[in-house]
Chimera marker file (.cmm) of the C-alpha trace (Angstrom):
<marker_set name="trace">
<marker id="1" x="-0.560" y="1.341" z="23.030" r="1" g="1" b="0" radius="0.5"/>
<marker id="2" x="0.616" y="-2.102" z="25.102" r="1" g="1" b="0" radius="0.5"/>
<marker id="3" x="3.752" y="-4.062" z="24.837" r="1" g="1" b="0" radius="0.5"/>
<marker id="4" x="1.422" y="-6.534" z="23.165" r="1" g="1" b="0" radius="0.5"/>
<marker id="5" x="-0.375" y="-4.480" z="20.874" r="1" g="1" b="0" radius="0.5"/>
<marker id="6" x="3.072" y="-3.061" z="19.005" r="1" g="1" b="0" radius="0.5"/>
<marker id="7" x="3.649" y="-6.699" z="17.265" r="1" g="1" b="0" radius="0.5"/>
<marker id="8" x="-0.240" y="-6.970" z="16.202" r="1" g="1" b="0" radius="0.5"/>
<marker id="9" x="0.225" y="-3.416" z="14.579" r="1" g="1" b="0" radius="0.5"/>
<marker id="10" x="3.108" y="-3.581" z="13.231" r="1" g="1" b="0" radius="0.5"/>
<marker id="11" x="2.437" y="-6.902" z="11.338" r="1" g="1" b="0" radius="0.5"/>
<marker id="12" x="-1.362" y="-6.278" z="10.135" r="1" g="1" b="0" radius="0.5"/>
<marker id="13" x="-0.086" y="-2.875" z="8.734" r="1" g="1" b="0" radius="0.5"/>
<marker id="14" x="2.679" y="-4.176" z="7.542" r="1" g="1" b="0" radius="0.5"/>
<marker id="15" x="0.486" y="-7.349" z="5.399" r="1" g="1" b="0" radius="0.5"/>
<marker id="16" x="-2.624" y="-4.702" z="4.590" r="1" g="1" b="0" radius="0.5"/>
<marker id="17" x="-0.122" y="-1.887" z="3.700" r="1" g="1" b="0" radius="0.5"/>
<marker id="18" x="1.565" y="-4.371" z="1.013" r="1" g="1" b="0" radius="0.5"/>
<marker id="19" x="-1.241" y="-6.030" z="-0.428" r="1" g="1" b="0" radius="0.5"/>
<marker id="20" x="-3.216" y="-2.576" z="-0.991" r="1" g="1" b="0" radius="0.5"/>
<marker id="21" x="-0.439" y="-1.001" z="-2.230" r="1" g="1" b="0" radius="0.5"/>
<marker id="22" x="-0.349" y="-3.687" z="-4.909" r="1" g="1" b="0" radius="0.5"/>
<marker id="23" x="-4.343" y="-3.817" z="-5.286" r="1" g="1" b="0" radius="0.5"/>
<marker id="24" x="-3.757" y="-0.364" z="-6.034" r="1" g="1" b="0" radius="0.5"/>
<marker id="25" x="-0.956" y="-0.206" z="-8.370" r="1" g="1" b="0" radius="0.5"/>
<marker id="26" x="-2.620" y="-2.862" z="-10.252" r="1" g="1" b="0" radius="0.5"/>
<marker id="27" x="-5.900" y="-1.415" z="-10.587" r="1" g="1" b="0" radius="0.5"/>
<marker id="28" x="-4.696" y="2.140" z="-10.543" r="1" g="1" b="0" radius="0.5"/>
<marker id="29" x="-6.331" y="3.454" z="-7.202" r="1" g="1" b="0" radius="0.5"/>
<marker id="30" x="-4.499" y="6.190" z="-6.521" r="1" g="1" b="0" radius="0.5"/>
<marker id="31" x="-5.956" y="8.673" z="-3.790" r="1" g="1" b="0" radius="0.5"/>
<marker id="32" x="-4.625" y="11.778" z="-5.443" r="1" g="1" b="0" radius="0.5"/>
<marker id="33" x="-2.615" y="12.484" z="-8.795" r="1" g="1" b="0" radius="0.5"/>
<marker id="34" x="0.448" y="14.740" z="-8.591" r="1" g="1" b="0" radius="0.5"/>
<marker id="35" x="1.227" y="16.691" z="-11.535" r="1" g="1" b="0" radius="0.5"/>
<marker id="36" x="4.426" y="17.385" z="-11.699" r="1" g="1" b="0" radius="0.5"/>
<marker id="37" x="4.919" y="19.860" z="-14.784" r="1" g="1" b="0" radius="0.5"/>
<marker id="38" x="1.994" y="22.338" z="-13.602" r="1" g="1" b="0" radius="0.5"/>
<marker id="39" x="2.942" y="21.151" z="-9.765" r="1" g="1" b="0" radius="0.5"/>
<marker id="40" x="-0.585" y="20.620" z="-9.095" r="1" g="1" b="0" radius="0.5"/>
<marker id="41" x="-2.394" y="17.576" z="-7.228" r="1" g="1" b="0" radius="0.5"/>
<marker id="42" x="-5.741" y="16.626" z="-8.018" r="1" g="1" b="0" radius="0.5"/>
<marker id="43" x="-8.299" y="14.020" z="-5.876" r="1" g="1" b="0" radius="0.5"/>
<marker id="44" x="-8.171" y="10.715" z="-7.443" r="1" g="1" b="0" radius="0.5"/>
<marker id="45" x="-6.931" y="9.604" z="-10.795" r="1" g="1" b="0" radius="0.5"/>
<marker id="46" x="-6.659" y="12.303" z="-13.233" r="1" g="1" b="0" radius="0.5"/>
<marker id="47" x="-4.961" y="12.242" z="-16.720" r="1" g="1" b="0" radius="0.5"/>
<marker id="48" x="-2.630" y="15.141" z="-17.285" r="1" g="1" b="0" radius="0.5"/>
<marker id="49" x="-4.221" y="18.085" z="-19.352" r="1" g="1" b="0" radius="0.5"/>
<marker id="50" x="-2.883" y="18.312" z="-23.463" r="1" g="1" b="0" radius="0.5"/>
<marker id="51" x="0.868" y="18.893" z="-23.249" r="1" g="1" b="0" radius="0.5"/>
<marker id="52" x="1.126" y="19.051" z="-19.421" r="1" g="1" b="0" radius="0.5"/>
<marker id="53" x="3.450" y="16.244" z="-19.209" r="1" g="1" b="0" radius="0.5"/>
<marker id="54" x="2.787" y="12.875" z="-17.392" r="1" g="1" b="0" radius="0.5"/>
<marker id="55" x="0.836" y="12.399" z="-13.831" r="1" g="1" b="0" radius="0.5"/>
<marker id="56" x="2.385" y="10.693" z="-10.989" r="1" g="1" b="0" radius="0.5"/>
<marker id="57" x="-0.053" y="8.380" z="-9.302" r="1" g="1" b="0" radius="0.5"/>
<marker id="58" x="2.896" y="6.851" z="-6.886" r="1" g="1" b="0" radius="0.5"/>
<marker id="59" x="2.339" y="9.636" z="-4.253" r="1" g="1" b="0" radius="0.5"/>
<marker id="60" x="-1.464" y="8.492" z="-4.649" r="1" g="1" b="0" radius="0.5"/>
<marker id="61" x="-1.096" y="4.971" z="-4.525" r="1" g="1" b="0" radius="0.5"/>
<marker id="62" x="1.574" y="5.068" z="-1.138" r="1" g="1" b="0" radius="0.5"/>
<marker id="63" x="-1.739" y="7.171" z="0.122" r="1" g="1" b="0" radius="0.5"/>
<marker id="64" x="-3.863" y="4.908" z="-0.516" r="1" g="1" b="0" radius="0.5"/>
<marker id="65" x="-2.072" y="2.048" z="0.765" r="1" g="1" b="0" radius="0.5"/>
<marker id="66" x="-1.082" y="4.040" z="3.946" r="1" g="1" b="0" radius="0.5"/>
<marker id="67" x="-4.295" y="5.021" z="5.113" r="1" g="1" b="0" radius="0.5"/>
<marker id="68" x="-5.566" y="1.223" z="4.405" r="1" g="1" b="0" radius="0.5"/>
<marker id="69" x="-2.601" y="-0.394" z="6.742" r="1" g="1" b="0" radius="0.5"/>
<marker id="70" x="-3.020" y="2.536" z="9.156" r="1" g="1" b="0" radius="0.5"/>
<marker id="71" x="-6.785" y="1.495" z="9.805" r="1" g="1" b="0" radius="0.5"/>
<marker id="72" x="-6.415" y="-2.031" z="9.918" r="1" g="1" b="0" radius="0.5"/>
<marker id="73" x="-3.568" y="-1.610" z="12.170" r="1" g="1" b="0" radius="0.5"/>
<marker id="74" x="-5.258" y="0.705" z="14.830" r="1" g="1" b="0" radius="0.5"/>
<marker id="75" x="-7.686" y="-1.685" z="15.037" r="1" g="1" b="0" radius="0.5"/>
<marker id="76" x="-6.400" y="-4.612" z="14.878" r="1" g="1" b="0" radius="0.5"/>
<marker id="77" x="-4.547" y="-3.275" z="18.140" r="1" g="1" b="0" radius="0.5"/>
<marker id="78" x="-7.810" y="-3.453" z="19.861" r="1" g="1" b="0" radius="0.5"/>
<marker id="79" x="-8.392" y="-7.147" z="19.354" r="1" g="1" b="0" radius="0.5"/>
<marker id="80" x="-8.329" y="-9.395" z="22.611" r="1" g="1" b="0" radius="0.5"/>
<marker id="81" x="-5.148" y="-10.977" z="23.341" r="1" g="1" b="0" radius="0.5"/>
<marker id="82" x="-6.440" y="-14.313" z="22.871" r="1" g="1" b="0" radius="0.5"/>
<marker id="83" x="-6.749" y="-13.747" z="19.527" r="1" g="1" b="0" radius="0.5"/>
<marker id="84" x="-3.769" y="-11.718" z="19.083" r="1" g="1" b="0" radius="0.5"/>
<marker id="85" x="-1.546" y="-14.778" z="20.057" r="1" g="1" b="0" radius="0.5"/>
<marker id="86" x="-2.734" y="-16.508" z="17.062" r="1" g="1" b="0" radius="0.5"/>
<marker id="87" x="-0.847" y="-14.174" z="14.618" r="1" g="1" b="0" radius="0.5"/>
<marker id="88" x="1.980" y="-15.244" z="13.410" r="1" g="1" b="0" radius="0.5"/>
<marker id="89" x="4.507" y="-11.781" z="13.374" r="1" g="1" b="0" radius="0.5"/>
<marker id="90" x="6.063" y="-13.791" z="9.914" r="1" g="1" b="0" radius="0.5"/>
<marker id="91" x="2.970" y="-12.951" z="7.857" r="1" g="1" b="0" radius="0.5"/>
<marker id="92" x="5.158" y="-9.496" z="8.167" r="1" g="1" b="0" radius="0.5"/>
<marker id="93" x="8.235" y="-10.767" z="5.496" r="1" g="1" b="0" radius="0.5"/>
<marker id="94" x="6.366" y="-13.489" z="3.958" r="1" g="1" b="0" radius="0.5"/>
<marker id="95" x="3.744" y="-11.346" z="2.376" r="1" g="1" b="0" radius="0.5"/>
<marker id="96" x="6.153" y="-8.693" z="1.378" r="1" g="1" b="0" radius="0.5"/>
<marker id="97" x="7.859" y="-11.306" z="-0.551" r="1" g="1" b="0" radius="0.5"/>
<marker id="98" x="5.320" y="-12.651" z="-2.396" r="1" g="1" b="0" radius="0.5"/>
<marker id="99" x="4.052" y="-8.893" z="-3.669" r="1" g="1" b="0" radius="0.5"/>
<marker id="100" x="7.535" y="-8.784" z="-5.015" r="1" g="1" b="0" radius="0.5"/>
<marker id="101" x="7.240" y="-11.916" z="-6.788" r="1" g="1" b="0" radius="0.5"/>
<marker id="102" x="3.528" y="-10.839" z="-7.818" r="1" g="1" b="0" radius="0.5"/>
<marker id="103" x="5.192" y="-7.661" z="-8.756" r="1" g="1" b="0" radius="0.5"/>
<marker id="104" x="8.054" y="-9.088" z="-10.878" r="1" g="1" b="0" radius="0.5"/>
<marker id="105" x="5.065" y="-10.903" z="-12.834" r="1" g="1" b="0" radius="0.5"/>
<marker id="106" x="3.370" y="-7.770" z="-13.427" r="1" g="1" b="0" radius="0.5"/>
<marker id="107" x="6.619" y="-5.956" z="-14.535" r="1" g="1" b="0" radius="0.5"/>
<marker id="108" x="8.105" y="-8.320" z="-16.689" r="1" g="1" b="0" radius="0.5"/>
<marker id="109" x="7.650" y="-6.816" z="-20.032" r="1" g="1" b="0" radius="0.5"/>
<marker id="110" x="9.916" y="-4.088" z="-18.394" r="1" g="1" b="0" radius="0.5"/>
<marker id="111" x="12.475" y="-7.177" z="-17.815" r="1" g="1" b="0" radius="0.5"/>
<marker id="112" x="12.289" y="-9.182" z="-20.820" r="1" g="1" b="0" radius="0.5"/>
<marker id="113" x="12.990" y="-6.043" z="-23.440" r="1" g="1" b="0" radius="0.5"/>
<link id1="1" id2="2" r="1" g="1" b="0" radius="0.2"/>
<link id1="2" id2="3" r="1" g="1" b="0" radius="0.2"/>
<link id1="3" id2="4" r="1" g="1" b="0" radius="0.2"/>
<link id1="4" id2="5" r="1" g="1" b="0" radius="0.2"/>
<link id1="5" id2="6" r="1" g="1" b="0" radius="0.2"/>
<link id1="6" id2="7" r="1" g="1" b="0" radius="0.2"/>
<link id1="7" id2="8" r="1" g="1" b="0" radius="0.2"/>
<link id1="8" id2="9" r="1" g="1" b="0" radius="0.2"/>
<link id1="9" id2="10" r="1" g="1" b="0" radius="0.2"/>
<link id1="10" id2="11" r="1" g="1" b="0" radius="0.2"/>
<link id1="11" id2="12" r="1" g="1" b="0" radius="0.2"/>
<link id1="12" id2="13" r="1" g="1" b="0" radius="0.2"/>
<link id1="13" id2="14" r="1" g="1" b="0" radius="0.2"/>
<link id1="14" id2="15" r="1" g="1" b="0" radius="0.2"/>
<link id1="15" id2="16" r="1" g="1" b="0" radius="0.2"/>
<link id1="16" id2="17" r="1" g="1" b="0" radius="0.2"/>
<link id1="17" id2="18" r="1" g="1" b="0" radius="0.2"/>
<link id1="18" id2="19" r="1" g="1" b="0" radius="0.2"/>
<link id1="19" id2="20" r="1" g="1" b="0" radius="0.2"/>
<link id1="20" id2="21" r="1" g="1" b="0" radius="0.2"/>
<link id1="21" id2="22" r="1" g="1" b="0" radius="0.2"/>
<link id1="22" id2="23" r="1" g="1" b="0" radius="0.2"/>
<link id1="23" id2="24" r="1" g="1" b="0" radius="0.2"/>
<link id1="24" id2="25" r="1" g="1" b="0" radius="0.2"/>
<link id1="25" id2="26" r="1" g="1" b="0" radius="0.2"/>
<link id1="26" id2="27" r="1" g="1" b="0" radius="0.2"/>
<link id1="27" id2="28" r="1" g="1" b="0" radius="0.2"/>
<link id1="28" id2="29" r="1" g="1" b="0" radius="0.2"/>
<link id1="29" id2="30" r="1" g="1" b="0" radius="0.2"/>
<link id1="30" id2="31" r="1" g="1" b="0" radius="0.2"/>
<link id1="31" id2="32" r="1" g="1" b="0" radius="0.2"/>
<link id1="32" id2="33" r="1" g="1" b="0" radius="0.2"/>
<link id1="33" id2="34" r="1" g="1" b="0" radius="0.2"/>
<link id1="34" id2="35" r="1" g="1" b="0" radius="0.2"/>
<link id1="35" id2="36" r="1" g="1" b="0" radius="0.2"/>
<link id1="36" id2="37" r="1" g="1" b="0" radius="0.2"/>
<link id1="37" id2="38" r="1" g="1" b="0" radius="0.2"/>
<link id1="38" id2="39" r="1" g="1" b="0" radius="0.2"/>
<link id1="39" id2="40" r="1" g="1" b="0" radius="0.2"/>
<link id1="40" id2="41" r="1" g="1" b="0" radius="0.2"/>
<link id1="41" id2="42" r="1" g="1" b="0" radius="0.2"/>
<link id1="42" id2="43" r="1" g="1" b="0" radius="0.2"/>
<link id1="43" id2="44" r="1" g="1" b="0" radius="0.2"/>
<link id1="44" id2="45" r="1" g="1" b="0" radius="0.2"/>
<link id1="45" id2="46" r="1" g="1" b="0" radius="0.2"/>
<link id1="46" id2="47" r="1" g="1" b="0" radius="0.2"/>
<link id1="47" id2="48" r="1" g="1" b="0" radius="0.2"/>
<link id1="48" id2="49" r="1" g="1" b="0" radius="0.2"/>
<link id1="49" id2="50" r="1" g="1" b="0" radius="0.2"/>
<link id1="50" id2="51" r="1" g="1" b="0" radius="0.2"/>
<link id1="51" id2="52" r="1" g="1" b="0" radius="0.2"/>
<link id1="52" id2="53" r="1" g="1" b="0" radius="0.2"/>
<link id1="53" id2="54" r="1" g="1" b="0" radius="0.2"/>
<link id1="54" id2="55" r="1" g="1" b="0" radius="0.2"/>
<link id1="55" id2="56" r="1" g="1" b="0" radius="0.2"/>
<link id1="56" id2="57" r="1" g="1" b="0" radius="0.2"/>
<link id1="57" id2="58" r="1" g="1" b="0" radius="0.2"/>
<link id1="58" id2="59" r="1" g="1" b="0" radius="0.2"/>
<link id1="59" id2="60" r="1" g="1" b="0" radius="0.2"/>
<link id1="60" id2="61" r="1" g="1" b="0" radius="0.2"/>
<link id1="61" id2="62" r="1" g="1" b="0" radius="0.2"/>
<link id1="62" id2="63" r="1" g="1" b="0" radius="0.2"/>
<link id1="63" id2="64" r="1" g="1" b="0" radius="0.2"/>
<link id1="64" id2="65" r="1" g="1" b="0" radius="0.2"/>
<link id1="65" id2="66" r="1" g="1" b="0" radius="0.2"/>
<link id1="66" id2="67" r="1" g="1" b="0" radius="0.2"/>
<link id1="67" id2="68" r="1" g="1" b="0" radius="0.2"/>
<link id1="68" id2="69" r="1" g="1" b="0" radius="0.2"/>
<link id1="69" id2="70" r="1" g="1" b="0" radius="0.2"/>
<link id1="70" id2="71" r="1" g="1" b="0" radius="0.2"/>
<link id1="71" id2="72" r="1" g="1" b="0" radius="0.2"/>
<link id1="72" id2="73" r="1" g="1" b="0" radius="0.2"/>
<link id1="73" id2="74" r="1" g="1" b="0" radius="0.2"/>
<link id1="74" id2="75" r="1" g="1" b="0" radius="0.2"/>
<link id1="75" id2="76" r="1" g="1" b="0" radius="0.2"/>
<link id1="76" id2="77" r="1" g="1" b="0" radius="0.2"/>
<link id1="77" id2="78" r="1" g="1" b="0" radius="0.2"/>
<link id1="78" id2="79" r="1" g="1" b="0" radius="0.2"/>
<link id1="79" id2="80" r="1" g="1" b="0" radius="0.2"/>
<link id1="80" id2="81" r="1" g="1" b="0" radius="0.2"/>
<link id1="81" id2="82" r="1" g="1" b="0" radius="0.2"/>
<link id1="82" id2="83" r="1" g="1" b="0" radius="0.2"/>
<link id1="83" id2="84" r="1" g="1" b="0" radius="0.2"/>
<link id1="84" id2="85" r="1" g="1" b="0" radius="0.2"/>
<link id1="85" id2="86" r="1" g="1" b="0" radius="0.2"/>
<link id1="86" id2="87" r="1" g="1" b="0" radius="0.2"/>
<link id1="87" id2="88" r="1" g="1" b="0" radius="0.2"/>
<link id1="88" id2="89" r="1" g="1" b="0" radius="0.2"/>
<link id1="89" id2="90" r="1" g="1" b="0" radius="0.2"/>
<link id1="90" id2="91" r="1" g="1" b="0" radius="0.2"/>
<link id1="91" id2="92" r="1" g="1" b="0" radius="0.2"/>
<link id1="92" id2="93" r="1" g="1" b="0" radius="0.2"/>
<link id1="93" id2="94" r="1" g="1" b="0" radius="0.2"/>
<link id1="94" id2="95" r="1" g="1" b="0" radius="0.2"/>
<link id1="95" id2="96" r="1" g="1" b="0" radius="0.2"/>
<link id1="96" id2="97" r="1" g="1" b="0" radius="0.2"/>
<link id1="97" id2="98" r="1" g="1" b="0" radius="0.2"/>
<link id1="98" id2="99" r="1" g="1" b="0" radius="0.2"/>
<link id1="99" id2="100" r="1" g="1" b="0" radius="0.2"/>
<link id1="100" id2="101" r="1" g="1" b="0" radius="0.2"/>
<link id1="101" id2="102" r="1" g="1" b="0" radius="0.2"/>
<link id1="102" id2="103" r="1" g="1" b="0" radius="0.2"/>
<link id1="103" id2="104" r="1" g="1" b="0" radius="0.2"/>
<link id1="104" id2="105" r="1" g="1" b="0" radius="0.2"/>
<link id1="105" id2="106" r="1" g="1" b="0" radius="0.2"/>
<link id1="106" id2="107" r="1" g="1" b="0" radius="0.2"/>
<link id1="107" id2="108" r="1" g="1" b="0" radius="0.2"/>
<link id1="108" id2="109" r="1" g="1" b="0" radius="0.2"/>
<link id1="109" id2="110" r="1" g="1" b="0" radius="0.2"/>
<link id1="110" id2="111" r="1" g="1" b="0" radius="0.2"/>
<link id1="111" id2="112" r="1" g="1" b="0" radius="0.2"/>
<link id1="112" id2="113" r="1" g="1" b="0" radius="0.2"/>
</marker_set>
């Protein structure tokens, strides 16, 4: 990876990861589900069986966002330098800040109890 590609990689990864994580949580697009009571992993979103406890989707959401961010960042690392110069590095903090605000709105019922 060249010296120019690292800032592009980091910026694109941060933006794509946070937006994909928001969508994955909102629409429940988990790559896999972990059932803590049985210690099992299952592909996709799986509901826990009768009396098995609570299914954990967080790991799957993180994996979904991580793969999307990684694939996008690797692809963005190979764009020509003239296009890479147009990418504002401020997106790497502005987009996550906006995602936090959206999460605050989505979880408002937990804060207003």
